[in-house]
N, C-alpha and C positions, 0 to 999 in steps of 0.2 A: 692297407699298402701301408706303413708308415710313414714312407719318404717323400710322402707330400702333407708337407703343414697342414694342419686345422680342415682338411678336406671335411671333412664331418661339419664342422664350424658354416665351409662355403656352401654345402649342400640343402643348409637349415637355412639360410641365407637364403638362395634363391626359394623356394617352399615358401619362406614371409613375403615375398618379392611378386608372390602368385605367380609363377614360372610355372608350365602343367606338369605331371610327374613325370611324361613320355619327357619332355627334353630336361628335368633332370636328369634321367635315368642318364639321358646321351651325355649330358656334362660328367658324370660319373664314370660312364663305360669310357668315355675318350680319357676323362684324366686320369683314368688309372691305365689307359694302354703306355699316355705319357709316364707315368710310375714305373712301369713294367721297360719301357726302353730306360731310363735312367738306373735302375736296378740291375739290367744286362748291361750297361756301360759303365756298369761299377760306380755312378756319377751321383753324388750327393746334390739335394738341392741348392745346398749356401752357393756351388760350383757354376749353375746354370747362370748363362754367359748366350751372346747374340750366337759365336759361333756353335755352340750346343744346339740350339734352336733351329739352325740351318742344318747340321745334324740329323734332327727330329724331321725336319723339310722334306731331307730325300731317303730318312727311315723310311715313313709316310710314301712315299712312293714306289717303294722297294719290293722285290715281291718275301724278302725274306724277314718282315715285320710280324711281329705276333700283338695276340689280343690281349686284353686286358689280364687272361688267365693264363699267361706264358704259353699261348699254342700259335703254333704258325697260322698267317694269313691265307687264307683258301683263294681269295682275289684278291685284284691290282684294286686298289681303292680310287673310288671316281673324285672327280674335282670339288664334285656339292662336299662331302664327304669326309673332305681333308681340310676344306676352309672353317667345316664345321667344328673339329677337332682343332683346329687352330683358333679360333673365335670362344670354346671353350678353356682354353688353356691363355688368353691373351683376360679372360672373363675374370678367370681363378687369377693372375697374378695381379689386375686392378683391384681385385679382392681384398687381397696379400697387402697389396699398400698402402691402400685407402686405412685397413685397421691397425698400419702400423706395426 
């Protein structure tokens, strides 16, 4: 998914920092879900602001959300999963800021 700049470099960075493969997989899945959200809403990455992040939070608790593969989510996400997804997005954002 090309709407997430430097995603593969971010995932490589996590591996270099000795994150477990399961954690790297979860981050990738969570970020690709965010990419699906952006694509469905026709939002370019450069347009992201606090309102879009708040829309994404609402999207995560909805029953109409989609998975990273664009399929409709079957179950409502629990609070732990939502927080993990937001944490992945926060880490990715910090990475992008730090590399300029």
